[in-house]
C-alpha positions in Angstrom: 33.5 90.6 63.5 36.8 91.4 64.4 35.4 90.8 67.9 33.2 87.7 66.9 35.9 85.9 65.5 38.2 86.0 69.0 35.8 85.0 70.9 34.7 82.3 68.8 38.8 81.4 68.7 38.9 81.9 72.9 36.1 79.2 72.8 37.6 76.7 70.6 41.0 77.4 72.4 39.0 76.7 75.9 37.3 73.4 74.6 40.4 72.1 72.9 42.5 73.0 76.3 39.4 70.9 78.9 39.8 68.0 75.9 43.3 67.8 76.2 43.0 67.5 80.2 40.6 64.8 79.7 42.5 63.5 77.4 45.6 63.6 79.5 43.7 62.3 83.1 42.2 59.2 81.4 45.8 57.9 79.9 47.5 58.8 83.0 44.4 57.6 85.5 45.7 54.3 87.3 44.9 51.0 87.9 42.8 50.5 91.0 42.9 47.6 93.2 40.1 48.4 96.1 38.5 47.6 98.8 41.5 44.8 99.7 41.3 43.2 102.5 44.5 43.2 105.4 42.2 41.7 108.5 39.1 40.5 109.6 37.3 43.9 110.3 34.9 45.6 107.3 37.9 49.0 108.8 41.0 47.0 107.6 40.5 47.5 103.5 43.4 49.3 100.8 43.2 50.5 98.1 46.3 50.3 95.7 47.1 53.0 93.0 49.0 50.8 90.4 51.4 52.5 87.3 51.7 50.9 84.0 53.1 48.4 83.9 55.2 48.4 87.3 58.3 46.1 87.6 60.0 46.2 91.1 58.6 49.5 91.5 58.4 51.4 95.1 55.9 51.5 96.8 54.0 54.4 99.5 52.0 53.2 102.3 49.4 56.6 102.6 47.6 56.4 106.6 45.0 58.7 106.8 44.2 60.9 109.4 40.8 62.1 111.4 41.1 62.9 115.1 41.7 59.0 115.5 37.2 58.9 115.3 37.2 60.1 111.4 38.7 59.8 107.8 38.9 57.2 105.0 41.5 56.3 102.5 39.3 57.5 99.5 39.0 61.3 100.5 40.6 63.3 98.0 43.0 64.7 100.0 44.8 62.0 101.2 45.0 60.4 97.7 44.7 62.8 95.0 48.0 65.0 94.6 50.3 62.6 96.5 48.9 59.5 94.2 48.8 61.2 91.2 52.2 62.4 91.3 53.6 59.0 92.2 52.0 57.0 90.2 53.4 58.8 87.0 56.7 58.1 88.4 56.7 54.1 88.4 55.1 54.2 92.4 52.7 51.3 93.4 50.6 53.9 95.5 48.2 52.3 98.6 45.8 54.0 100.7 44.9 52.3 103.8 42.2 51.9 106.2 42.6 51.1 110.3 39.4 50.8 112.7 38.5 54.3 114.3 37.5 54.7 117.7 35.9 53.7 119.6 35.4 50.5 118.1 39.3 50.2 118.3 42.3 52.4 120.7 45.1 54.4 119.0 47.3 51.7 121.0 45.3 48.8 117.8 44.9 51.0 115.5 49.1 51.4 115.5 48.5 47.4 115.1 46.0 47.7 111.8 48.5 49.8 110.2 51.6 47.5 111.3 49.3 44.6 110.2 48.5 46.6 107.0 51.8 47.6 106.1 52.3 43.9 107.0 50.1 43.2 103.9 52.0 45.1 101.7 55.1 43.9 102.1 53.6 39.9 101.5 51.2 40.5 98.4 53.8 43.6 96.6 55.2 41.3 94.3 52.0 40.2 92.7 51.0 44.3 91.9 54.9 44.1 90.3 56.4 46.0 93.0 59.3 45.5 95.4 59.6 44.5 99.3 61.6 46.4 99.9 61.5 49.8 99.2 58.2 50.8 100.9 57.6 54.2 102.2 54.8 54.4 104.7 53.1 58.1 105.0 50.6 59.6 107.2 49.0 62.4 108.2 48.1 63.8 111.3 46.5 60.9 113.1 47.9 58.9 110.9 50.9 61.0 111.4 50.9 59.4 115.1 50.3 55.9 114.0 52.3 55.5 111.8 55.2 57.1 114.1 54.3 55.1 116.7 55.0 52.0 114.4 57.7 53.8 113.4 59.5 54.3 117.1 59.5 50.8 118.1 59.4 48.2 114.7 59.8 44.9 116.4 56.8 45.9 118.5 54.4 44.9 115.7 56.7 41.5 114.6 54.2 39.3 116.0 51.7 41.0 113.0 54.3 40.0 110.4 55.9 42.9 109.7 59.3 43.6 108.2 61.7 46.3 108.0 60.9 49.2 105.1 62.8 52.1 103.9 61.2 54.7 106.3 58.2 56.9 107.1 57.4 60.3 106.5 55.2 61.5 109.3 53.2 64.6 108.2 51.9 67.6 111.1 51.3 66.1 114.1 51.3 66.6 117.6 51.1 64.1 119.1 55.0 62.6 119.0 55.6 63.6 123.1 51.3 62.4 124.2 52.8 63.5 128.0 53.4 67.3 126.7 50.4 67.2 124.9 48.0 66.5 127.2 49.7 68.5 130.2 49.4 71.5 127.9 46.3 73.7 126.5 45.2 70.8 123.7 42.0 70.0 121.6 39.4 68.6 123.6 39.1 65.3 121.0 42.1 64.2 123.0 40.4 63.5 126.1 38.1 61.3 124.2 40.3 59.4 122.6 43.9 59.4 125.3 41.7 59.8 128.8 44.1 60.8 131.5 45.9 57.8 132.2 50.0 59.2 132.5 50.8 55.3 131.6 48.4 55.5 128.3 50.0 58.9 126.9 53.6 57.3 127.2 52.2 54.2 125.8 50.8 56.2 122.9 53.7 58.5 122.5 56.2 57.7 119.6 58.7 59.6 122.4 58.8 57.2 124.6 58.6 54.1 122.3 61.8 55.2 120.7 64.2 52.3 120.2 67.4 51.8 118.3 65.4 49.8 116.0 63.3 52.8 114.5 63.3 53.7 110.5 64.4 56.6 108.8 61.6 59.6 109.5 61.0 62.8 108.0 58.9 65.0 110.3 56.8 67.0 108.4 54.9 69.9 111.2 53.4 73.2 110.5 54.5 76.4 112.0 50.9 77.9 111.5 49.1 75.9 114.3 48.4 77.2 117.2 49.4 74.3 119.5 53.0 74.3 118.0 53.4 70.9 116.1 56.7 71.6 115.8 58.0 72.3 119.8 56.3 68.6 120.0 58.7 67.3 117.4 62.4 69.1 118.0 62.4 66.4 121.5 62.0 63.5 119.3 64.5 64.6 117.2 67.0 64.9 119.9 66.1 62.1 120.3 66.6 60.1 117.2 70.0 61.4 116.9 71.1 60.3 120.9 70.3 56.9 119.8 72.1 56.5 116.7 68.8 57.4 114.6 68.2 59.6 111.7 65.1 62.1 111.6 65.2 64.9 110.2 62.1 67.9 110.7 61.1 69.9 108.1 59.4 72.7 109.5 56.9 74.5 106.4 54.7 77.7 106.8 51.4 75.8 105.7 48.2 75.3 107.1 47.2 71.3 108.6 45.5 71.2 105.8 47.5 72.1 103.7 50.2 70.0 104.3 48.4 67.4 103.5 47.0 68.6 100.3 49.3 70.0 98.6 51.9 67.1 98.9 52.0 66.0 95.4 51.7 69.7 94.0 54.9 71.1 92.2 56.0 73.1 95.1 59.5 73.7 97.7 57.3 71.3 100.0 56.8 68.7 97.8 60.2 68.4 96.7 61.4 68.3 100.4 59.7 65.4 101.2 61.4 63.9 97.5 64.5 64.7 98.7 64.2 62.7 101.8 62.5 59.5 99.8 65.3 59.7 97.4 68.0 59.7 100.6 66.4 55.8 101.0 67.4 55.0 97.9 64.4 55.2 95.8 64.5 56.9 92.6 61.5 59.3 92.5 
């Protein structure tokens, strides 16, 4: 009998815990504005996740990865943990799609990112956001794209892009694409970037880096065989020589974990938030 009572109490406790989690998730579920068009193509869309009653809220714009060929703004590993943490802190979280290869080459994709961020800047007030408090973020191919835009923002001024606070680049091995292509690399790089060295230079944040660049944090995996941290170090050095703030954070995480674990309660998330706070955002 005592065992049966204990079993019933345990079951009740489990159900109560599940119900509590459901209610908490429901109460913190942000308002969503989905598939907002920032361009004419069906891929030029973004989703906006709003905190409760935002007023001059900071904004994080996230750009997904996927080898420049695939990926989506709604993917759980792109959105869930980041949105769940930062929207609850009063941040507006935006997840952005862009045209994919072969319909659009990486240079055109970077222009999509610039166009999308410019749209966010123009419409921030309508959502209760502050257009002067925007952080740009991207993972993998998305990290390459946000780094390319951030290295030379003036190049994208024709898209209406204004200055933003800073950029977090999450694990790209293409800061110096020439270095990437001249060493052993994944086959999909050949598909996307071809064999034209001038094209590699045009698509390399390292070679495009100018004094107008935004402050940047480069997060890189120490577990990847292609050593993205080694690819990023020359960019940090060049940034320093130009008087640009560029920091690097080496993380003992896989490429996927660098995306999915950001937003969880861990030292890695704290490091990224430290950089964001240093830009003037209370997060």
